N, C-alpha and C positions, 0 to 999 in steps of 0.2 A: 703500530700500523704505518706511521709516517716513515720510520726507518726501513720498513720492509717495502716502502713505496706502493702500498696497497691503493693509495689514491690515484695511481697511474694504471692500475689494473683495468683492462677494457670493460669487464662486467661492472666493476665498482663505478667507473666513469659513466657508464650508461645509467646506472641507478641514480647517481648524483644529478645527471642531466634530467632524468624523469622527475625527480623530486623538485628540481628547479622550475621545470615547466608547470608542474602542479601548483606550486606556490604562486607563480605569476598568474596562472589561470584563475586561482581563487581570488587573488587581489583584483583582477579584472572584473570578476563576477561581483565582488563586494562594491567596486566602484560604480558599476552599472546599476546595481540594486539600491544604491544610495538615493536614487531619484524617486523611489516609491513613497507615495504620500501616506501619512499616518491616517488611519481610519477615523472618521468623525463619530461623535456620540450617537448620531442618528443611524449610521451604518452598523455600529455595535448593537444598538437596540433591535435593528431589523434582523441581524443574524441571530440574535437571541430568540426573537419571536418566530423566525422561520425554521428553527431547529428545536422544537419542544422536547424531542427524544433525548437531546444532549443536555438540556437545562431544566425547564419547568416540569417535564414529565420523565426526567432521568431515572433510570433503573439500574440496579446492580444485579447481574444475572449469574445464576449457577447453570452452566451449560455442559451438556454431554455432546462431544463431537466425534463423529465416526468418519474418518477419511477412507474413502473407498477407491482402490486402484482399479480403474476400468477404462477401456478404450471407448471412443465415440460410438462405435457400433453396438456397444452393450449398454449405453447410458439409459436408453428408454426402458429397458428391462429392469435396471437397478432403480430407476425412478419409480417404477410401478411397485417394486418391493418396499421402497421407503414409504410410499403412500399407503400401502396395505398394512404396514407394521404398526402395532399399537403403541410401542415405545422403543427406546434404544435397545433394550435387551432382546425384544422380539425381532428387531432388524438384524441384530448380530446372529441370531439363530438362522434367519433366512439366508444371510450371506454365507454362513458356514455350510448350510445345506447345498447352496449353489456353488460352493468352492471358490468364492470370490475373496480376493485379498483385501484386508481392511486393517485399520489401526484405530484404537479408541483413546479418548482423552477426556478428562473432566476438569473444568476450570471455572474460576470465579472471575468475571470480567465486568467492569463498569462500562456504560455506553460509550464513553470517549476512548476506551481501549479497543473498540471493535472497528473493523473497516467501515468507512463512511457509508458505503453502499448497503451494508447490512444493518445499520442502526435503525433506520425507519421501518425496515421489514420486521426486525426482531421486536420493535416496540408494539407491533400489532398482535404479536403472539401471546397466548395465555400459557400458563404452566401446563406442561405435558405436550404442547404443540411443537411442531418442527418446521424447519425450512431447509432448502437444499441450495448449496453453492457449487458452482462449477470452477474447478481449478485446472492447473496444467497437467496433473497426473490423474484426474478423474473427478469424482464428486465428493462433497462433504455434507453429511446430514447433521444438522445442529438441532438438538433438543433442548427446550427450556425446562430445566428441572425446577427452578424457582426464580422469582424475580421480585426484588424488594425496591420500593420507591425511595429514591434519595435525591430529591430535587435540589437544584443549585440556583441561588438567587442571582439577579443581574449584577448586583454589586460584587459578588464573589467571582462571577464569570468574566467581568469586563476586561481585566488584564490579559487573560488567556485568549479571549476573542480578538482583542486588539492585536496581539502578537500573531495569531493565526491569519487574520486578514492582511496584516503587513507582510508576512512571509509569502502569502499567495500572490500579492502584488509584486513582490521581489522576483518570484519565480516567473511570473508573466512577463515582466520587463526583460529578464534574462533570456527567456525563450524567444521573445520578439527580436532581441538583439542578435541572438545566434542565427535565427532564421534570416535576418537581414544580411548578416555576414555570409551565410551560405549562398543567398541569392546573388550577392555581388562578387562572390569569389570567382577567380579565373584559374582554371586548372590547365596546366600545360604538360603534355606528355613528351618525354625526351627519350633519346636512345631507341632501343628496340620497341618501346611502348608508343613511340610517335607514329608508328605504322597503324593506320586505322583498322586494317584487317587483322592485326595481331590479336591473339587471344588475351 
């Protein structure tokens, strides 16, 4: 590659520069996030107590998910079908009859593997009940086929909670720093872009 002078190829040079910028940006992010304080035992205990669905009342779910491709104008009608369906199979029949596109999936997921917004909602559901999530391509109906209790003690959860809280603090510090940089940034338009009336 060196003999062929590929390191001087314009596209290769662009990639090298992009990689260099990414490495420097990561180093900067790490430097900023070093200022994050380690969570105290009290904060860990509070997080444990405030999130029973992840710890004390943690469950492992057998879920049936039906992703439904539907535009905003049809969502009310599809939500009504979901509410009227007795179970996932019944919903599939209703979707087929209405010629609505869907894709089914069955999975086993522990509470911590689910989106945070869905954990507390799923914790309230009994076997056979469902919830609806809105996504970029439509709706997803999630049916609880089975749910087995598998609680986690504070001792076992402490390290994971500490890491999670620390990562959240790092993210917050970095976001604040980036916002500060944006607020203080000076943008200068040059050449044809200097004309305020220019597109």
